[in-house]
PAMI-466387 format. One record per residue: residue in three letters; x, y, z of N, C-alpha, C, O in turn. Coordinates in steps of 0.001 Angstrom, whole numbers, always signed. Example, Ala and Ser with C-alpha at 12.3 -4.5 7.8 and 13.67 -1.06 7.14 Angstrom:
BEGIN
type	n.X	n.Y	n.Z	ca.X	ca.Y	ca.Z	c.X	c.Y	c.Z	o.X	o.Y	o.Z
Ala	+13190	-5690	+7800	+12300	-4500	+7800	+13200	-3300	+7800	+14236	-3319	+8465
Ser	+12850	-2250	+7080	+13670	-1060	+7140	+12900	+30	+7870	+13409	+1138	+8039
***
This chain:
BEGIN
type	n.X	n.Y	n.Z	ca.X	ca.Y	ca.Z	c.X	c.Y	c.Z	o.X	o.Y	o.Z
Met	+123008	+122698	+39026	+121606	+122928	+38987	+121539	+123985	+39979	+122243	+123876	+40983
Lys	+120668	+125150	+39808	+120449	+126329	+40590	+119073	+126136	+41154	+118068	+125916	+40477
Ile	+119133	+126255	+42666	+117924	+126214	+43448	+117869	+127435	+44389	+118936	+127751	+44914
Asn	+116789	+128153	+44671	+116599	+129300	+45609	+116129	+128666	+46785	+114996	+128185	+46791
Val	+116944	+128600	+47897	+116625	+127943	+49093	+115880	+128928	+50125	+115600	+128576	+51271
Asp	+115592	+130180	+49605	+114959	+131082	+50481	+113329	+131086	+50338	+112572	+131836	+50954
Gln	+112987	+130171	+49473	+111578	+129956	+49146	+110801	+129539	+50288	+111213	+128623	+51001
Pro	+109667	+130157	+50534	+108939	+129511	+51742	+108141	+128352	+51330	+107728	+128295	+50172
Leu	+107880	+127398	+52200	+107117	+126325	+52054	+105582	+126791	+52281	+105379	+127721	+53062
His	+104530	+126189	+51637	+103173	+126522	+51531	+102359	+125437	+52081	+102776	+124281	+52151
Thr	+101123	+125831	+52496	+100178	+124891	+52927	+99551	+124390	+51713	+99965	+124785	+50623
Leu	+98521	+123497	+51801	+97820	+123097	+50487	+96876	+124173	+49950	+96483	+124149	+48783
Asp	+96514	+125136	+50842	+95870	+126161	+50287	+96547	+127302	+49722	+95963	+128328	+49373
Gly	+97968	+127077	+49626	+98744	+128056	+48990	+99239	+129124	+49921	+100007	+129973	+49470
Glu	+98860	+129161	+51210	+99387	+130083	+52355	+100883	+129584	+52627	+101274	+128426	+52485
Pro	+101663	+130707	+53056	+102843	+130396	+53615	+102776	+129549	+54831	+101926	+129777	+55692
Leu	+103608	+128612	+54939	+103538	+127776	+56207	+104196	+128534	+57218	+105273	+129036	+56898
Met	+103749	+128729	+58434	+104128	+129605	+59367	+104566	+128714	+60661	+103943	+127715	+61021
Glu	+105734	+129225	+61310	+106123	+128673	+62641	+106564	+129787	+63395	+107411	+130545	+62922
Gly	+106015	+129989	+64667	+106415	+131020	+65497	+106304	+132312	+64770	+107195	+133134	+64983
Gly	+105341	+132621	+63940	+104986	+133849	+63484	+105932	+134213	+62122	+105841	+135275	+61506
Lys	+106713	+133278	+61839	+107699	+133389	+60611	+107322	+132459	+59614	+106714	+131450	+59970
Pro	+107618	+132662	+58282	+107340	+131657	+57292	+108448	+130763	+57455	+109546	+131135	+57867
Val	+108132	+129442	+57094	+109291	+128349	+57062	+109823	+128462	+55778	+109098	+128428	+54783
Leu	+111055	+128595	+55720	+111902	+128632	+54353	+112364	+127204	+53992	+112474	+126353	+54875
Ser	+112596	+126977	+52883	+113067	+125634	+52408	+114487	+125452	+52977	+114907	+124325	+53243
Lys	+115262	+126619	+53173	+116539	+126358	+53795	+116543	+125968	+55112	+117485	+125324	+55574
Asp	+115435	+126341	+55868	+115229	+125917	+57227	+115171	+124441	+57428	+115898	+123836	+58216
Val	+114251	+123891	+56658	+114041	+122395	+56485	+115283	+121567	+56137	+115562	+120555	+56780
Leu	+116032	+122012	+55101	+117178	+121464	+54507	+118422	+121422	+55562	+119177	+120460	+55709
Val	+118479	+122643	+56256	+119590	+122780	+57249	+119278	+121743	+58177	+120187	+120980	+58504
Met	+118028	+121581	+58698	+117611	+120771	+59738	+117851	+119118	+59362	+118250	+118233	+60120
Ala	+117526	+119035	+58149	+117790	+117704	+57695	+119263	+117323	+57822	+119604	+116264	+58350
Cys	+120131	+118216	+57323	+121521	+118029	+57424	+122046	+117881	+58944	+122886	+117045	+59277
Leu	+121549	+118639	+59663	+121903	+118574	+61217	+121426	+117648	+62179	+121882	+117548	+63318
Thr	+120447	+116931	+61677	+119708	+115856	+62331	+120580	+114536	+62284	+120993	+114128	+61199
Ser	+120854	+113878	+63450	+121546	+112815	+63393	+120701	+111535	+63283	+119815	+111332	+64112
Leu	+120936	+110694	+62322	+120042	+109494	+62093	+120887	+108160	+62509	+122115	+108155	+62423
Glu	+120205	+107117	+62930	+120846	+106006	+62999	+121674	+105613	+61905	+121270	+105851	+60767
Gly	+122797	+105035	+62083	+123814	+104624	+61139	+124684	+105699	+60581	+125628	+105369	+59864
Asp	+124442	+107024	+60858	+125187	+107964	+60321	+126724	+107947	+60827	+127620	+108375	+60099
Arg	+126955	+107475	+62001	+128294	+107423	+62495	+129056	+106421	+61912	+130280	+106506	+62013
Gln	+128536	+105445	+61295	+129252	+104314	+60641	+129714	+104665	+59239	+130378	+103860	+58586
Gln	+129366	+105882	+58758	+129621	+106259	+57311	+130711	+107293	+57431	+130398	+108435	+57764
Gln	+131949	+106986	+57190	+133080	+108020	+57328	+132850	+109120	+56255	+132479	+108855	+55111
Gly	+133089	+110328	+56695	+133105	+111582	+56007	+131546	+112051	+55921	+131312	+113123	+55363
Leu	+130573	+111353	+56405	+129223	+111771	+56363	+128947	+113028	+57199	+128230	+113905	+56716
Ala	+129416	+113151	+58294	+129327	+114304	+59115	+129933	+115486	+58568	+129344	+116558	+58705
Tyr	+130957	+115435	+58008	+131662	+116595	+57474	+130807	+117004	+56217	+130542	+118194	+56044
Arg	+130372	+116046	+55340	+129486	+116484	+54191	+128236	+117053	+54614	+127762	+117921	+53880
Leu	+127606	+116731	+55659	+126293	+117300	+56119	+126648	+118614	+56701	+125866	+119550	+56530
Tyr	+127763	+118788	+57383	+128119	+120037	+57911	+128309	+121123	+56806	+127801	+122237	+56937
Thr	+129058	+120774	+55706	+129406	+121523	+54677	+128197	+122003	+53907	+128164	+123159	+53484
Leu	+127062	+121037	+53682	+126112	+121277	+52872	+125009	+122180	+53888	+124267	+123019	+53377
Ala	+124998	+121939	+55187	+124178	+122863	+56000	+124923	+124272	+55921	+124221	+125261	+55714
Asn	+126098	+124402	+56050	+126642	+125744	+56003	+126502	+126554	+54725	+126497	+127785	+54770
Leu	+126383	+125854	+53539	+126192	+126379	+52299	+124691	+126774	+52284	+124399	+127908	+51905
Ile	+123789	+125968	+52645	+122226	+126257	+52427	+122067	+127265	+53406	+121305	+128187	+53118
His	+122688	+127278	+54614	+122115	+128426	+55894	+122476	+129774	+55157	+121768	+130726	+55488
Gly	+123479	+130029	+54192	+123684	+131191	+53675	+122665	+131711	+52842	+122660	+132902	+52530
Gly	+121786	+130901	+52450	+120494	+131258	+51659	+120814	+131708	+50178	+121928	+131715	+49654
Gly	+119763	+132034	+49681	+119844	+132681	+48286	+119708	+131492	+47278	+119271	+130380	+47575
Glu	+120171	+131908	+45969	+120167	+131029	+44889	+121525	+130156	+45047	+122587	+130768	+45162
Leu	+121515	+128830	+45054	+122637	+128096	+45194	+122805	+127242	+43908	+121823	+126823	+43294
Asp	+124139	+126988	+43506	+124370	+126129	+42434	+125048	+124842	+43117	+126177	+124811	+43608
Ile	+124111	+123772	+43045	+124507	+122617	+43669	+124692	+121369	+42510	+124141	+121521	+41419
Glu	+125371	+120309	+42742	+125581	+119258	+42027	+124238	+118362	+41925	+123539	+118335	+42938
Ala	+123836	+117668	+40858	+122793	+116818	+40949	+122866	+115778	+41882	+121834	+115270	+42320
Ala	+124190	+115338	+42297	+124293	+114209	+43259	+123998	+114868	+44775	+123442	+114239	+45675
Asp	+124402	+116043	+44873	+124079	+116757	+46214	+122548	+116844	+46410	+121980	+116590	+47472
Ala	+121962	+117222	+45295	+120342	+117399	+45273	+119748	+116205	+45611	+118894	+116212	+46498
Ala	+120089	+115054	+44991	+119619	+113624	+45311	+119752	+113291	+46757	+118842	+112897	+47487
Phe	+121165	+113523	+47127	+121444	+113184	+48563	+120502	+113923	+49438	+119904	+113272	+50294
Leu	+120286	+115242	+49332	+119489	+116012	+50231	+117988	+115605	+50079	+117305	+115670	+51101
Gln	+117457	+115236	+49038	+116227	+114704	+48935	+116111	+113394	+49838	+115229	+113223	+50679
Gln	+117063	+112560	+49558	+116911	+111358	+50462	+117079	+111608	+52004	+116621	+110863	+52871
Arg	+117710	+112619	+52204	+118105	+113077	+53585	+116648	+113625	+54274	+116256	+113392	+55418
Val	+116072	+114303	+53380	+114755	+115061	+53931	+113770	+113853	+54245	+113142	+113847	+55303
Glu	+113649	+112866	+53343	+112898	+111846	+53628	+113040	+111011	+54758	+112117	+110574	+55444
Ala	+114443	+110783	+54938	+114812	+109904	+56074	+114630	+110544	+57332	+114502	+109876	+58358
Val	+114607	+111804	+57331	+114557	+112518	+58687	+113113	+112393	+59321	+112865	+112343	+60526
Gly	+112139	+112348	+58192	+110804	+112116	+58716	+109975	+113372	+58616	+109015	+113476	+59380
Phe	+110233	+114313	+57778	+109479	+115503	+57777	+108023	+115090	+57137	+107814	+114001	+56604
Ser	+107146	+116035	+57263	+105766	+115757	+56864	+105797	+115666	+55138	+106638	+116289	+54490
Pro	+104903	+114921	+54592	+104703	+114820	+53255	+104641	+116211	+52617	+105162	+116427	+51522
Leu	+104028	+117106	+53286	+103652	+118544	+52735	+105213	+119111	+52516	+105587	+119572	+51438
Ala	+105970	+119019	+53564	+107443	+119595	+53336	+108367	+118722	+52290	+109103	+119218	+51437
Val	+108182	+117376	+52528	+108975	+116388	+51611	+108567	+116684	+50114	+109452	+116640	+49260
Gly	+107242	+116989	+49749	+106770	+117073	+48492	+107405	+118341	+47815	+107859	+118288	+46672
Gln	+107413	+119410	+48530	+107628	+120685	+48231	+109265	+120832	+47952	+109727	+121337	+46930
Leu	+109950	+120365	+48908	+111485	+120196	+48783	+112027	+119103	+47669	+113159	+119230	+47202
Thr	+111245	+118130	+47309	+111416	+117158	+46259	+111368	+118063	+44926	+112292	+118129	+44114
Glu	+110183	+118725	+44836	+110096	+119541	+43649	+111208	+120646	+43550	+111672	+120910	+42441
Leu	+111594	+121219	+44532	+112612	+122257	+44501	+114111	+121577	+44086	+114916	+122103	+43318
Leu	+114281	+120346	+44747	+115529	+119800	+44448	+115588	+118995	+43217	+116622	+118473	+42799
Asn	+114420	+118916	+42652	+114360	+118438	+41096	+114182	+119475	+40197	+113936	+119243	+39014
Ala	+114302	+120807	+40724	+114294	+121953	+39855	+112852	+121975	+39046	+112860	+122414	+37896
Arg	+111741	+121556	+39569	+110467	+121512	+38946	+109905	+122858	+39291	+110029	+123393	+40393
Thr	+109263	+123371	+38235	+108504	+124654	+38360	+107066	+124373	+38169	+106590	+123472	+37477
Gly	+106379	+125330	+38927	+104858	+125117	+38631	+104361	+124216	+39649	+105120	+123533	+40337
Pro	+102856	+124201	+39780	+102301	+123417	+40719	+102396	+121912	+40466	+102452	+121467	+39320
Ala	+102414	+121130	+41560	+102381	+119604	+41525	+101169	+119178	+40834	+101245	+118186	+40109
Ile	+100120	+119763	+40954	+98820	+119341	+40504	+98375	+120434	+39416	+98229	+121614	+39735
Ser	+98196	+120025	+38282	+97880	+121001	+37127	+96344	+121455	+37242	+95448	+120774	+37743
Pro	+96223	+122630	+36729	+94791	+123122	+36813	+94005	+122004	+35926	+94614	+121197	+35224
Gly	+92792	+122039	+36020	+92024	+121109	+35240	+91526	+119943	+36064	+91241	+120089	+37253
Pro	+91422	+118783	+35431	+91211	+117529	+36218	+92115	+117169	+37150	+93246	+116922	+36730
Arg	+91910	+117075	+38312	+92880	+116837	+39437	+93451	+115228	+39250	+92704	+114261	+39096
Arg	+94745	+115175	+39292	+95361	+113943	+39097	+96766	+113946	+39655	+97419	+114990	+39672
Leu	+97236	+112834	+40098	+98537	+112843	+40767	+99669	+113051	+39621	+99541	+112692	+38451
Pro	+100813	+113706	+40187	+101975	+113791	+39040	+102428	+112432	+38887	+102322	+111627	+39811
Ala	+102946	+112122	+37730	+103412	+110789	+37150	+104390	+110173	+38386	+104308	+108988	+38710
Ala	+105230	+111020	+38972	+106114	+110520	+39795	+105447	+109874	+41126	+105873	+108821	+41600
Ala	+104349	+110608	+41693	+103554	+110146	+42913	+102762	+108936	+42457	+102488	+108085	+43304
Ala	+102380	+108780	+41243	+101341	+107733	+40966	+102153	+106483	+40758	+101553	+105420	+40599
Arg	+103475	+106521	+40746	+104466	+105085	+40688	+104521	+104670	+42069	+104993	+103551	+42269
Ile	+104124	+105362	+43088	+104427	+104926	+44482	+103527	+103794	+44862	+103614	+103285	+45980
***
């Protein structure tokens, strides 16, 4: 699957999410998710190297071709690190290759995936 990790994250109003005067890019959050140590990480042999290689790949930016298993792993990692729902939601859509807004025009309703929670 191809994903563009140079996409900026947005506020709920559609404005770019800014930090230190710069837009926060998807790759910034994904790299941080890879490089943040979580409880239990050291007990998983090979995990540190997998996280390192993913961080290196993502840090290069642009459009990446990643395996579905890596996308699912990154999605779990982003949630586990504890980023805000704003970031988690947008990265979940990116990693699931979803295009378009999460909430469709017209009557406001939750996407099917969110309604199951």
